[in-house]
N, C-alpha and C positions, 0 to 999 in steps of 0.2 A: 619819177621812177616809175615806167611801164609796167605791164604784167609780167612779161617775158623776164624782165631784168628782176623783178622781185621773185619770180620762180627760181631763177638760178640761185640767187642768193639764200632762198629759203633751203634749197638742196645742198648748198655749200655750208650752212649753218647745221643742218640734221648731222651732215658727216662729220663735223669738226666737234660739235658737242654732244651728240647722241652716241655717234659710233667711233669718236675718238681718233678719227684719222688725222694725220700730221698735215699742216699747210702743204708740205712737198707732194705728199700723195694725193690731195684733193688736186693741188694744180695740175699734175700729171693726168689724173682723171678726165679733168674739164679741158684740158688743154690750152692753159694759160700759163703765166709766171707765177712764182710765189707771191711775189710783191701784189699781185691783182687779187689773189686770194684774201692778202691780209687787209686790203682795202675794202673788199665786200664784206668782211667780218665787222671792221669798224663803222662801216655804212649801216650794217644790220643794227648795231647797237644805237647809233645816231637817229635811225628812223624808227626805233622802239620794235623793231622785228623780234629781236631778243631782249631779255632782261635778267641781268646777272643777280641772283639774291643767294648770301651768304646766310646759311644758318649756323649762326656762331652761339651755341649752346653755353660754351665756355665763358663768352664775355657776360652773358645774362648772369649766370652762376657767380661770377667775380664781381658783379654789381651787387648782388644779393649779399654776399658776403660782406663786402665794405658796407653796406647799408646797416647789416648786423651790428658791425664792429663799431660803428659811428655812433649808434642809437644807443647802445648798451655799454659804450665805453670798454670795449674788450680789446685786448691786444691781438688777437687773430681769431679768425672763423673759418672753418671748413664746412663748405656744403657739399653734400655729395650727391650728384644727378642720380636719379633714381626712378625715370619716367618709365612705366610699363613694365617694373621688375616686380615679379611675384615675392611673397614673404621670405622665402629661402634665399632667393639671388639677391634681394634688398639686404639682408643681413651680412651676406658675403661681401657686397659691394661696399657697405659701411665700414665693416671689419677691414678690408684691405685698404680702403683709403685713409681710414684711421691710423693703421699701421704704418702707412709711408709718412704720413705727417707727424706721427709720435718719433719716429726714426730719425727724422730731420732735427727733433727738438734735443735728442741725447747726445751729450758731448762725453767724451773720455774722463773718467773719474766722477761721473754724476752719480748721486743716491736718488734713486726713484721710488717713490711711494704709489701703491696701487690698492684700490677698494676692491670691489666685486659686481658682478652682474653680468647680464647678456651681452652687453656692448663690449667689455672689456674681454670677455670671451672671445667672441668673433674677432676682435683686434688681436689678440695674442695668437690665435689660430691662423691668421693671415698674416703674422708678421715674419719677414724674411730672416735668413741668417746672416746675421751683420755683426761680426765681432767688434765689441768696444772695450777700450782697455780701462780695467779697474772699475767696473759699473757694478753698483750693488743695488738689488730690488728689495724692497721692504714693504710687508703687507701693511695695510693702515687699519684694517678691522679684523675682529676674529673671524673664525669661520670653520667649525668642525662639524662632523656628522657624515652620513652617507649618502646624503640625497643632492644630487647636481654638485659633487664635489668639484667638477671642472669649473664651476662658476665662482668657486670660493677665492678668497683672497690670497691664502697660502699658494694655492694650485696655480693661479695667475703668476704669482710671483715667482714660482719655480719654472713655470714654462716660458717666462719671459726672459729669464735669467739664462735658460739654455739657449734661446736665440740669440742672445747678445754675447753670450760667452762669458757671462759674469757670474756673481754669486747672489745669493738670497737668504734673508731671514725666514725664521717661520714662527709664526704667532700662535701658539698652543693654547687656544681657548675660543670658546664660542663668540659669537658676534653678540648676542645677549644673553645675560644670565637672570635668575630668578629675582635675586633682590640687589638694590644698591650696596648693601653692606658686603655681599658676597663678590661683587664687581671690584669694590676696594680691596679686598683681601687678596682676590687673584691678581690685580694690577702691583701690588707689592710683590709678589714674588719675583726673584731675580731676573729669570729668562724673559718672564713677559715684560717687566719694568724696562729692560735694556731694549727690547724691541720697540717699545713704545716712545722712548726716548730718542732712538735712531729715527723713527717717524717725524719728530719734530725737526729733525736737521736735514731733511730731503731737498733737494734742489728743484725736483719736478713731481707732481701729483697728477696721478691719472684716476680718475673718480667718474663712476656711473652716477646717473641721476634717475632714481627709481620712482614709481608711482605704486603707492603701497595698496592700491585698489584694483589695479589692472595689470596682469601679468608680473605681478610682484614676485622679485627672487626671494625677499624675506619671507613672505607667505608661501612658497614652494619649498623653502627651508625649514619650515616649521615654527619659525618666531612670531609669527601673527595668527590669530585667531579671528573668528567672527566677532567675537565681543570687544576685542582689542581694536578692531578696524572701525567699528562703530563708534567708539571712544574718540578715534583719530579724527574721524569725520566731523564728529560733533565739535571738534577743536579747530576746524577750518585747516587741518593739516592736509599738504596735496602731494608732499615729495618727501624722499628720504636721500640724504647724502652721507655715505660712509656709516650707514645704518643710524644716522640722527635724522628725527623727523622736523620739517619745516613747513611753515604755516604760508598761505597764499601770498602774503607780504612780505615774505623772505625771512621772518623771525623765528626763531629757534623755539619749538613748542616746550611746554614747562610739564607736558605729559611724564610720569615717571619711569616710563620706558627708555628716555634719553639718558637717564641717570644709571641704566643698567648695561650700556654698552661698553664694550671693551675695544677701544680703538683711539684713533686719532679724534681729538675733539674739534668741533668747526671752529671755535676760536683759532686753534692752532692753524687749521688748514687756511683761514684768512690771512695768515701770515707768511704763507709759502709763497716764492716768487713766481711760480708758474704753476696754475691750477687748470687742468684740461678737463672740463666738463663732456661727458659723452652720453648722448640721449637719442634714440630717433624713433618715430612713430608718432602719430597724431594724439595718441593717448599719453603722450609725454609733455605737451603744450604748456598745461599749467605746471608741471614739475620742472621744466626749464625756465619759466618766467620767474617762479618762486627762488630758484637758485640764481637767478641774474639779479633779483631784487635784493636778496640778501648778499650780493657780491662774494660769494661763495667760490666762483669761477671767475678766471679772466682769459680763457680760451674755450670755444665752444666747437664740438664736431656734432653734426647731425644730417639728418636726408633733406632733399630738396623740398619736398611737400611740407615737412615740419617747418622748415625756414621760412617757407613763404607765409605760412599761418600765423607764425610768430609776428611778422612785420605787419599783417593785417589786424591782428590783436593789437598791436602797440598803437596803429593809427586808429583804432576805436577808442583805446585807452592808453593815453601817452605815457611811456615809461615814467615811473617817480611820481605819479599821481595816485590818489586813494580811490 
């Protein structure tokens, strides 16, 4: 290929790839037939004048999802691409992706249990209006008070039922009460007992995975104070699911607060066929790992940065090792 031939081929490539000209239009401009232009473009590829690179982020995300599924033996994982998103856009992106993911899981006649927290709030906020027949939403943990009501399980259940055209129960009780004896008394009340029984019969559970020490929904709702958080740290507690606290190794803590929670127990949660755990942000790494270690969830929704860190964490300390 001489210099003049190369110049013409480069010119054709720029018109075709940079300026989006059709081969017919280039042929007319250059004064040759369209097959000649086609041959020039092919020669440019053969000679290395042009290189075609496909940036397939979806492929990378899909590989990451499959890797997490295999490593932690999960049914399904959703990793939300979140590069270069600020905090507000990140929350919306995760919420919208989670809503579409969950929508595909819901079938007519399903009983769906919901816990509470930031991720579930954003999921319901982004949830589309998509009517399902005979669907019922059940709150899995109590939640009363005036602070951040939109994140409470009762409100999440109500908003999700509206989006799905279904019905919902209400658990008229706090998430945590003062004593285990009071909790037992409240759980015997007919309306409370009925909702708790329904929670044990759900087809699908949607639960947040909380960090008690960073951006904690329970702390902001007034259920945790400094003294209690100090006690939890001393016991190697790193996460809460359905307002029950779990340790780094996934075991359920024996701290008395776990006996004062009004809601579905973690033992019952493990018996549900499909449990979707939702958490995003690097402050949730230990929380997610603990939830996976305890096998409290069998599906996971998280963001890309968190997912990649989970895999790095696993490579340093393989899942299932002490």
